[in-house]
C-alpha positions in Angstrom: -34.0 19.5 7.4 -32.4 22.1 5.2 -33.9 24.9 7.3 -32.7 23.3 10.5 -29.0 23.3 9.5 -28.5 27.2 9.6 -30.0 27.2 13.1 -27.7 24.4 14.2 -24.6 26.3 12.9 -25.7 29.5 14.7 -26.2 27.5 17.9 -22.7 26.0 17.6 -21.1 29.4 17.0 -22.9 30.8 20.1 -21.6 27.9 22.2 -18.0 28.3 21.0 -17.6 32.1 21.1 -17.7 32.4 25.0 -15.0 29.7 25.4 -12.0 32.1 25.1 -13.7 34.4 27.6 -14.1 31.5 30.0 -10.5 30.5 29.6 -9.3 34.0 30.1 -10.9 34.0 33.5 -8.7 31.1 34.6 -5.5 31.8 36.5 -3.7 28.6 35.4 -2.0 28.1 38.8 -0.8 24.7 37.7 1.1 26.0 34.8 2.2 29.4 36.3 2.4 28.7 40.1 3.7 30.9 42.9 6.0 28.3 44.5 9.3 27.0 43.4 8.4 23.3 43.9 5.2 23.7 41.9 7.2 25.6 39.3 9.6 22.8 38.8 6.7 20.4 38.5 5.2 22.6 35.9 8.5 22.6 33.9 8.4 18.8 34.1 4.8 18.8 32.8 5.8 21.2 29.9 8.9 19.2 28.9 7.0 15.9 29.0 4.2 17.4 26.8 6.7 18.7 24.3 8.6 15.4 24.1 5.3 13.5 23.5 4.2 16.0 20.9 7.4 15.2 18.9 5.6 11.9 18.1 2.0 13.0 18.3 2.2 15.9 15.8 4.1 14.0 13.0 1.7 11.1 13.4 -1.4 13.3 13.1 0.1 15.2 10.2 1.1 12.0 8.4 -2.4 10.5 9.0 -4.0 13.5 7.1 -1.2 13.4 4.4 -1.7 9.7 3.7 -5.4 10.0 3.7 -5.2 12.8 1.2 -2.4 11.4 -1.0 -3.8 7.8 -1.2 -7.5 8.7 -1.6 -9.4 6.8 -4.1 -9.7 9.7 -6.6 -6.0 10.3 -6.8 -5.0 8.1 -9.8 -1.4 9.4 -9.7 -0.5 7.9 -6.3 1.9 4.9 -6.4 0.1 1.6 -5.7 2.4 -1.1 -4.2 0.3 -4.0 -2.9 3.3 -6.2 -2.4 5.3 -3.8 -0.3 5.9 -5.0 3.3 9.2 -3.7 4.6 11.6 -0.7 4.7 14.7 -0.8 6.9 14.9 3.0 7.0 11.3 3.4 7.9 11.6 0.7 10.7 14.6 2.6 12.1 12.6 5.8 12.3 9.5 4.2 13.7 11.4 2.4 16.5 14.3 4.8 17.3 12.3 8.0 17.7 9.9 6.7 20.4 12.7 4.8 22.1 14.8 8.0 22.4 11.8 9.9 23.7 11.1 7.3 26.3 14.7 7.3 27.5 14.7 11.1 27.7 11.3 11.1 29.6 12.5 8.4 31.9 15.7 10.2 32.8 14.0 13.6 33.3 11.2 12.1 35.4 13.6 10.0 37.6 15.8 13.0 38.3 12.9 15.4 39.0 11.0 12.8 41.1 13.9 12.3 43.5 14.7 16.1 43.6 11.1 16.9 44.4 10.6 14.1 46.9 8.0 15.6 49.3 9.9 14.1 52.3 13.2 15.7 51.2 14.2 19.2 52.4 14.5 21.8 49.8 17.8 22.8 48.3 16.6 26.3 47.3 13.7 28.7 47.8 14.0 30.0 44.2 16.4 29.7 41.2 19.7 31.0 42.3 18.6 31.2 46.0 20.0 28.2 48.0 18.8 27.5 51.5 21.5 27.9 54.2 22.1 24.6 56.1 21.3 26.2 59.4 18.0 27.7 58.3 15.0 26.1 60.0 11.8 25.5 58.1 8.4 26.7 59.3 6.6 23.7 60.9 2.8 23.3 60.1 0.7 20.4 61.2 -2.3 19.6 59.0 -5.3 17.5 59.9 -7.9 16.6 57.3 -11.2 16.6 59.2 -14.7 15.8 57.9 -15.0 18.2 55.9 -12.6 20.9 56.8 -8.8 21.5 57.2 -7.1 22.1 60.5 -3.7 23.9 60.4 -1.6 23.9 63.6 1.5 26.1 64.0 3.4 24.4 66.8 6.2 27.0 67.1 3.7 29.9 67.1 1.1 28.1 69.3 -1.8 29.1 67.1 -4.2 27.2 64.8 -6.8 27.8 62.1 -9.6 26.1 60.3 -9.7 26.5 56.5 -7.0 29.3 56.4 -3.3 28.7 55.7 -0.9 31.6 56.1 2.6 31.3 54.8 5.6 33.7 54.8 7.1 34.0 51.3 10.6 32.8 50.5 10.7 30.5 53.6 10.8 26.7 53.5 7.7 25.1 55.0 7.6 21.6 56.4 4.0 20.1 56.5 3.2 17.1 58.6 -0.2 15.7 57.5 -2.7 13.2 58.9 -6.5 12.6 58.8 -9.1 12.0 61.4 -11.3 9.4 59.6 -10.8 8.8 55.9 -8.0 9.3 53.5 -7.8 12.8 52.0 -5.5 14.7 49.7 -3.9 18.1 50.5 -3.4 20.2 47.4 -2.5 23.8 46.8 -1.8 24.0 43.0 0.3 27.3 43.4 2.5 25.7 46.1 3.3 22.0 45.3 1.8 18.7 44.2 -0.8 16.9 46.2 0.1 14.8 49.2 -2.2 12.3 50.9 -3.3 12.6 54.5 -4.3 9.3 56.0 -5.7 8.3 59.4 -3.2 6.9 61.9 -0.4 7.9 59.6 1.9 10.9 59.2 3.0 12.1 55.8 5.3 15.1 54.9 5.6 17.8 52.4 8.3 20.4 51.9 7.4 23.5 49.9 7.9 27.2 49.5 5.8 30.1 48.4 7.5 32.9 46.5 4.8 35.4 45.7 2.4 37.2 48.1 -1.2 36.7 47.3 -4.2 34.5 48.0 -4.3 31.1 46.5 -6.9 28.2 46.5 -6.3 25.0 48.4 -8.5 22.0 47.9 -9.1 18.4 48.8 -8.1 16.4 45.8 -9.4 13.0 47.0 -13.1 12.2 47.4 -13.9 11.8 51.1 -17.7 11.9 51.4 -20.7 14.1 51.3 -19.0 17.4 52.1 -16.0 16.9 49.8 -17.0 19.5 47.3 -16.9 22.3 49.9 -13.6 21.2 51.5 -11.7 24.3 50.4 -9.3 26.6 52.2 -7.5 29.9 51.5 -3.7 30.0 51.3 -2.4 33.5 52.0 1.2 34.4 51.1 2.7 37.4 52.9 6.1 38.8 53.9 7.7 37.9 57.3 6.4 41.1 58.9 2.9 40.4 57.7 3.1 36.8 59.0 4.3 37.9 62.4 1.3 40.3 62.5 -1.0 37.6 61.4 0.2 35.3 64.3 -0.2 38.1 66.8 -3.8 38.6 65.6 -4.5 34.9 66.0 -3.2 35.0 69.6 -5.3 38.0 70.6 -8.5 37.1 68.8 -8.5 33.3 68.8 -10.1 30.8 71.2 -8.1 27.9 72.8 -7.8 24.6 70.9 -7.7 21.8 73.4 -8.7 18.1 73.1 -12.4 18.7 73.8 -12.6 21.4 71.2 -10.8 19.1 68.7 -13.4 16.4 69.3 -16.1 18.9 68.4 -14.3 19.9 65.2 -13.8 16.2 64.3 -17.6 15.8 63.9 -18.7 15.9 60.3 -19.7 19.4 59.1 -19.9 21.1 55.7 -18.8 24.5 54.4 -17.2 25.5 57.7 -16.1 29.2 57.8 -12.6 30.2 58.9 -12.0 29.7 62.6 -9.0 30.9 64.6 -7.4 29.6 67.8 -5.0 31.6 69.9 -3.5 28.7 71.8 -3.1 25.0 71.0 -2.5 21.9 73.1 1.1 21.1 72.2 0.4 17.3 72.2 -2.7 17.5 70.0 -1.3 16.6 66.7 0.6 13.6 68.0 -2.7 12.4 69.6 -4.5 13.0 66.3 -2.0 10.8 64.5 -2.2 8.1 67.1 -6.0 8.3 67.3 -6.1 8.9 71.0 -7.5 12.4 71.4 -10.6 11.2 73.2 -10.2 10.8 77.0 -9.4 7.2 78.1 -8.4 6.1 74.6 -5.0 4.4 74.5 -2.5 5.8 72.0 -1.0 3.5 69.4 2.6 4.0 70.7 1.5 2.9 74.2 -0.3 -0.1 72.7 2.8 -1.1 70.9 5.0 -0.7 74.0 2.6 -2.9 75.9 2.7 -5.5 73.2 6.5 -5.4 73.1 6.7 -5.8 76.8 4.8 -9.1 76.6 7.1 -10.6 74.0 9.9 -12.8 75.3 13.5 -11.9 74.4 15.0 -13.7 71.4 17.2 -16.0 73.6 14.3 -16.8 75.9 12.0 -17.6 73.0 14.6 -20.0 71.6 15.1 -21.7 75.0 11.3 -21.9 75.4 10.9 -23.6 72.0 13.7 -26.0 72.8 12.2 -26.9 76.1 8.7 -27.5 74.6 10.0 -29.5 71.7 9.4 -33.3 72.0 12.5 -35.4 72.6 13.8 -37.2 69.6 14.7 -40.9 69.9 18.3 -41.8 69.7 19.4 -44.3 67.1 21.8 -47.1 67.9 24.1 -48.5 65.3 
C-alpha cells in the first residue's frame, strides 16, 4: 500500500497539470461575447455571481475557522453549552441574505425586461443608440432535423448551417421548427431562444465584432442533435453585401419541393446555399402547410370561424331551444 501512494500522487499530478492548458484553449464566448445583448447578459451573470459570493465566501471561511478554533484539541476555546441566542448575530444572519436577494431581484427584473427577446434594441453598443427610423435586418430561422435553415427575406437568399450578419446592425430573428422543439443559441450573440413547431418566436440581437462564431442547438431533439451546429460569420456591411451577391450567383432555388427534401431527417449536413427563396415559405413552415394540398392553420381557423354563429344569433338560438318555464299563479 505504501509503495502505491507515490504512484497515485504522480498520476494525480499528471491529470491536473494539463487542465490550465485545456482552459487556455477555450474562448469563453459566454463571458466575453461579441454582441451587445450577450455582453449585458454576461454582466448580469457576473454581478449575480459576485453578490452570491458575498454570502458563500464568508460562510466557507467561517466553516473552516470554527472547525479549527473549536477542535477537540484546542483547550483554550470558550465552551458555552447553554448559549442559544444572539440578537446581533441574528441581524447579520437574516439581513445580509435579505439585502442580497432584494438586490438580485431588482437587477434581474430590470435586465430581464430590458433584454426581452421580443423587444427591439435601444442601442447597438454602449453609447451608440439606434435611430428610430433604422430598420433591423430580418432573418427567418427554421430548425429542421438536424440542421438549421436561415432565410433572408429582404435579400431573397437562404442558407443551411451558415448564418451571416453585418456588424453593428440590429437583427430580428423569427424562429420556428419543422417537427420537434429546438433551441437556437449563439453564445457570442445573445441568449438561447426556443424554436417550436406551429409557433413563431422572436429574438432581437446585434453582433459588434467581425469574426466566426459557433452556433448550436441547446435543446436535445433526437439522434442528430450532437451535430446540429452552424457557423455565425460577422462582417462589415460591404462584406455582407458581397456575401449576398455570392449567394445569388452560386446558390440553387429554394422552393416548397426543395424544402420538403430538407425537412427529412439528416445528420452533419454541410453548408448549402440558395440564390432565391419562395417568399411565402416561412409562413407556410410556421403554419405546417408546405406540402401540396395541406391546409394552412390560418385557413382552418377561418373556416372554423365562418361556421360559428354570431353572438346575437347564438343567444337567440339558445332562447328558442330552451324549454318553456311554467307560469305560477298566485
